[in-house]
C-alpha positions in Angstrom: -168.4 -29.1 -97.9 -165.6 -30.5 -99.6 -163.1 -29.6 -96.7 -165.6 -31.6 -94.3 -165.3 -34.7 -96.6 -161.9 -34.6 -96.8 -161.6 -34.6 -93.2 -164.1 -37.7 -93.0 -162.2 -39.4 -94.9 -159.1 -38.7 -93.3 -160.6 -39.7 -90.0 -162.1 -43.0 -91.2 -159.0 -44.1 -92.8 -157.1 -43.4 -89.5 -159.2 -45.9 -87.9 -159.2 -48.1 -90.2 -155.6 -48.4 -90.4 -155.6 -48.2 -86.8 -158.2 -51.3 -86.6 -156.1 -53.2 -89.4 -152.8 -53.1 -87.6 -154.8 -54.2 -84.2 -156.4 -57.2 -86.2 -152.0 -58.1 -86.6 -150.9 -57.4 -83.4 -153.9 -59.3 -81.6 -153.3 -62.1 -84.2 -149.3 -62.5 -83.8 -148.1 -64.6 -81.1 -145.3 -62.2 -80.1 -147.4 -58.4 -80.0 -150.6 -60.1 -78.8 -149.2 -60.5 -74.9 -148.0 -57.5 -75.0 -150.7 -55.4 -76.7 -154.1 -57.1 -74.8 -153.1 -54.8 -71.6 -153.8 -51.7 -73.9 -156.8 -52.7 -75.2 -158.7 -49.6 -73.5 -156.2 -47.3 -75.8 -158.3 -48.1 -78.8 -161.6 -47.4 -77.6 -160.0 -44.0 -76.0 -158.6 -43.1 -79.6 -162.4 -43.9 -81.2 -163.7 -41.9 -78.8 -161.5 -38.9 -79.6 -161.5 -39.6 -83.5 -165.5 -39.5 -82.8 -165.3 -36.2 -80.8 -163.4 -34.3 -83.3 -166.1 -35.4 -86.3 -168.6 -33.8 -83.7 -166.8 -30.8 -82.7 -169.3 -28.3 -83.9 -171.8 -30.1 -81.6 -169.5 -30.8 -78.8 -171.8 -30.0 -76.0 -174.4 -32.6 -77.1 -171.8 -34.9 -77.8 -170.3 -34.7 -74.4 -173.3 -34.6 -72.6 -174.9 -37.8 -74.5 -171.8 -39.5 -73.9 -171.7 -38.8 -70.2 -175.6 -40.0 -69.9 -174.2 -42.9 -71.9 -171.2 -43.3 -69.2 -173.4 -43.5 -66.5 -176.1 -45.7 -67.9 -173.5 -48.5 -69.2 -171.7 -48.1 -65.9 -174.7 -48.4 -64.2 -176.1 -51.6 -65.8 -172.8 -53.2 -66.0 -172.5 -52.8 -62.3 -175.4 -54.3 -61.3 -175.1 -57.5 -64.2 -171.3 -58.1 -62.4 -172.6 -58.2 -58.9 -175.9 -59.3 -59.0 -176.5 -61.7 -62.5 -179.9 -60.1 -62.9 -178.7 -58.3 -65.9 -176.9 -59.6 -69.0 -176.4 -63.1 -67.0 -173.4 -64.4 -64.3 -170.1 -63.1 -66.0 -167.2 -60.9 -64.6 -164.2 -58.2 -66.0 -160.9 -59.5 -66.3 -157.9 -57.3 -66.3 -157.3 -55.9 -69.9 -159.9 -53.1 -70.2 -158.0 -50.8 -67.8 -159.0 -49.5 -64.3 -162.1 -50.6 -62.8 -164.9 -49.3 -60.4 -167.5 -51.2 -59.0 -166.1 -54.1 -60.5 -166.5 -52.3 -64.3 -163.7 -51.0 -66.2 -164.1 -47.4 -66.5 -163.9 -47.5 -70.5 -167.1 -49.6 -70.9 -168.8 -46.7 -70.2 -167.3 -44.7 -72.8 -168.1 -47.7 -75.2 -171.3 -47.6 -74.4 -171.4 -44.5 -75.7 -169.4 -45.0 -78.8 -171.8 -48.0 -79.7 -174.9 -46.0 -79.0 -173.9 -43.0 -81.0 -172.6 -45.0 -84.2 -175.5 -46.9 -84.0 -177.8 -44.4 -83.9 -176.4 -42.3 -86.6 -176.2 -45.8 -88.6 -179.9 -46.5 -87.7 -181.1 -42.6 -89.1 -179.9 -44.0 -92.8 -183.1 -46.1 -93.1 -185.6 -44.8 -91.3 -186.9 -40.8 -89.8 -188.9 -42.3 -87.3 -187.4 -42.1 -83.8 -189.2 -45.1 -82.6 -187.8 -47.5 -85.2 -184.3 -45.5 -85.0 -184.1 -46.7 -81.4 -185.0 -50.1 -82.2 -182.9 -50.7 -85.0 -180.3 -49.0 -83.1 -180.7 -51.3 -80.5 -180.8 -54.2 -82.9 -177.4 -53.3 -84.3 -176.0 -53.0 -81.1 -176.8 -56.4 -80.1 -175.5 -57.8 -83.6 -171.8 -56.3 -82.8 -172.0 -57.8 -79.2 -172.4 -60.9 -81.2 -169.1 -60.3 -82.9 -167.3 -59.0 -79.8 -168.4 -61.7 -77.5 -166.4 -64.5 -78.7 -163.4 -61.9 -79.1 -163.5 -60.8 -75.7 -163.6 -63.9 -73.6 -160.8 -65.1 -76.0 -159.0 -61.9 -75.0 -159.6 -61.8 -71.1 -161.6 -58.8 -71.4 -164.5 -60.7 -69.3 -165.5 -63.9 -68.9 -169.1 -65.8 -68.6 -170.0 -68.6 -66.1 -169.2 -72.3 -67.7 -167.8 -70.3 -70.7 -171.2 -70.0 -72.6 -173.0 -66.9 -73.7 -176.6 -66.8 -72.4 -179.4 -65.8 -74.7 -180.4 -63.4 -71.6 -177.3 -61.6 -72.7 -178.7 -60.3 -75.5 -182.4 -59.8 -74.7 -180.9 -57.5 -71.9 -178.6 -55.6 -74.3 -181.3 -55.0 -76.8 -183.9 -54.0 -73.7 -181.6 -51.7 -72.0 -180.2 -49.9 -75.0 -183.5 -49.4 -76.2 -184.4 -46.1 -73.9 -181.1 -45.0 -74.5 -180.9 -45.1 -77.9 -184.6 -43.2 -78.1 -183.0 -40.4 -76.0 -180.2 -40.2 -78.3 -183.1 -39.3 -81.3 -183.8 -36.4 -78.9 -180.8 -34.9 -79.5 -180.0 -32.4 -82.2 -177.2 -34.3 -84.0 -176.0 -34.4 -87.4 -177.8 -37.7 -89.0 -175.2 -38.0 -91.7 -171.9 -38.2 -89.4 -170.3 -40.4 -91.8 -167.0 -41.0 -89.1 -170.0 -42.5 -86.8 -171.3 -44.8 -89.7 -167.7 -45.8 -90.3 -166.6 -46.6 -86.7 -169.8 -48.5 -86.6 -168.6 -50.7 -89.8 -164.9 -50.7 -88.8 -165.8 -52.1 -85.5 -167.8 -55.1 -87.5 -164.8 -55.5 -89.6 -162.5 -55.6 -86.6 -164.6 -58.3 -84.9 -165.6 -60.2 -87.3 -161.9 -60.5 -88.8 -160.9 -61.5 -85.3 -163.4 -64.2 -85.1 -162.7 -65.6 -88.3 -158.7 -65.7 -88.0 
């Protein structure tokens, strides 16, 4: 138990330092243009750290990440090409390689958000239904912080530079079944690294909005 706690502290500290440096580099007029095209690396590092924390449940972790990847890429592809989901938007060039007009890293990001939100929701309720609802609300709350930063950083662009309310409604509705599915996996509900990752994401984007 003590070894696990020490490892969790190290992993959370690593992510905290990494994202703190990220706030500085994205604020810096010198580093910002150099760093932005490699923004997807941050998501990859976060996924690696989270995977380490779930290494005793790696099969379940990879399976659920795969489900989230397919779901996220499908949702986003429909959204980009039709506007039926989320609204009228398109992705820029700062999130790495794309397929169907959607950066591949977005599928991984869906997994990170679902897992971290789902673990955090389990702190507040044991009901599978309410955990799914709460996790979806956590994801929407995080998206509220992400959207302004994403537009300013060229990650994606909205038509007329306006974020529609419909985007947040779609986030909640589409995340709900995925988050409910998450409750059916036998994950360790006290994974502190997953909770830490959500809080770090929130602090990171709140910080960028503030400065």
